[in-house]
DOTOR-263939 format. One record per residue (C-alpha): residue in three letters; x, y, z. Coordinates in steps of 0.02 Angstrom, whole numbers, plus 50000, padded with zeros to 5 digits. Example, Ala and Ser with C-alpha at 12.3 -4.5 7.8 and 13.67 -1.06 7.14 Angstrom:
REM DOTOR-263939
ALA506154977550390;SER506844994750357;
//
This chain:
REM DOTOR-263939
MET493944977349199;THR495714976849153;LYS496144994749186;PHE497925005049182;ASN498565021649278;VAL498955031749143;SER499995047749163;SER500185054948978;ILE499855047948796;ASN501125052948657;CYS500105048648497;CYS501615049448383;THR503405052848426;GLU505025049148312;VAL506185049848483;GLU505565035848595;GLY506125021348499;PRO506325017448318;ASN505065022348180;LYS503605031248232;ARG502825027548393;LEU501445029048520;THR502215031848706;ILE501175028548854;TRP501995035249012;PHE501165026949164;GLN500815033549331;GLY501725028049464;CYS503515021349519;ASN504345014649692;ILE506125014449629;HIS506375033349659;CYS507835033249563;LYS509085049549605;GLY509015063049477;CYS507525055549380;CYS506835063649231;ASN505035059349271;PRO504685064049455;ASP502935067649409;TYR502465050149377;GLN503065044149531;PRO501705046949662;LEU500865030649665;VAL499265039849645;PRO497755038349529;LYS497915047649368;TYR497015043649218;ILE496235027749232;LEU495895020049072;THR495285002349014;LEU496114990348906;ASP494854993748768;GLU495125012548787;LEU496985010648772;LEU496864999548620;ARG495325013248543;ILE496835025848556;ILE498245015248486;LYS497315009148345;GLU496725027648295;ALA498635031748309;ARG499145019248189;ASP497845021948062;ASN497895042748080;PHE500015044248105;GLY500595028648028;ILE501635022148194;GLU502425006248193;GLY502435002748361;VAL502025007748557;THR503345011848691;TYR503095008648875;SER503685023248994;GLY503205033249150;GLY503415028449313;GLU503815011049299;PRO502755002749181;THR503004985049283;LEU501864993549418;GLN500234988049287;GLN499714970949324;ASN498724969649165;LEU500384975349050;PRO500404957348966;GLN498624958448908;LEU498974975448825;THR500684970748760;ALA499634955948678;GLY498214968448616;ILE499614980348555;HIS500394964148434;ALA498634959048363;LEU498464978748294;GLY500234972848208;LEU501424984248314;GLY502844980748409;VAL503264984848587;ILE504694992648681;SER504714995948867;PHE505695003948999;THR505834996549156;GLY506965001649320;ARG507084985649374;HIS508154969649297;TYR507284961449148;GLU507424946249241;ASP506424950849395;VAL504974957949285;LYS505114946249126;ASP503114939649163;ILE502644955249168;LEU503424960049008;ILE503074943948909;GLY502624949348718;CYS503774962648730;ASP504934964848564;VAL506394976648660;VAL506754979648856;LEU507594995148915;ASP507994989749081;GLY509124996449243;ALA508785009649374;TYR509215027549329;MET511255029449399;GLU511505048949400;ASN513345047449445;LEU513635034149276;ARG512425045349146;GLU512245038748980;THR512875049848831;ALA513175038448684;ARG511595030848674;LYS509945038048628;ILE508425039048768;LEU509455030148895;GLY509785037249058;SER511335028949111;ILE512575016849074;ASN512055003249188;GLN510465000649074;ARG510354987348957;ILE509504984548788;ILE508844968248764;CYS508014962048592;LEU506944947948620;THR506254946648476;GLU506764947348284;ARG505574962048258;TYR506834975448285;SER508464964348269;ASP509244979048205;CYS508804988748334;GLU510394993848436;SER510955001848301;TRP509625014448331;PHE510015017448507;LEU512015017248457;ASN511615030848351;GLY511975046048463;SER512595058648347;GLN510585060548309;LYS510015064248482;LYS508295075048469;ILE507135083448577;GLU505415080948507;ILE504275097148558;ASN502245094548504;LEU500805109948521;THR499155103548551;ASP497965109648701;PHE499865109448792;ILE501735109148757;VAL502565093048774;ALA504135091848740;ASN505295071048769;GLY506765066148682;ASP508435066448735;ASN509455079048872;PHE510835084748800;
//
């Protein structure tokens, strides 16, 4: 059975990439960037183990209920999820786009990120903090547009004058977006 180690999911956000998106934060990272914005997602421990079918059901419900246009992978380190290509294919079958963060260089993990429309790559470097581009942590990180789906995506990231923090109130408070 195809499974994923998920730390959290935000079913509708407008700060984790262009358009309305669902964001999946995967649990576990072995890069350990100094100053990581998600240190709770680093431990390589089981959190919420979800099957491919369960994740695709959640994504389909978000598409139908909130009108999401795509999914963003974050974490933790998404490329530690060995079944990521199957999830990406399932998301595309739902008519949605996929953006993935990775702390690695794209060239080193392109097989696991196959099918992604955009990859945001590179380890976070605290001494190179990003101030111009949205949701990227440091200036060494690249925006790699792999398909035409988000052909104008770089303009969304470069529009730093509209940095946002989003707060969702449900059973608990979730805040995500850019640090100022």
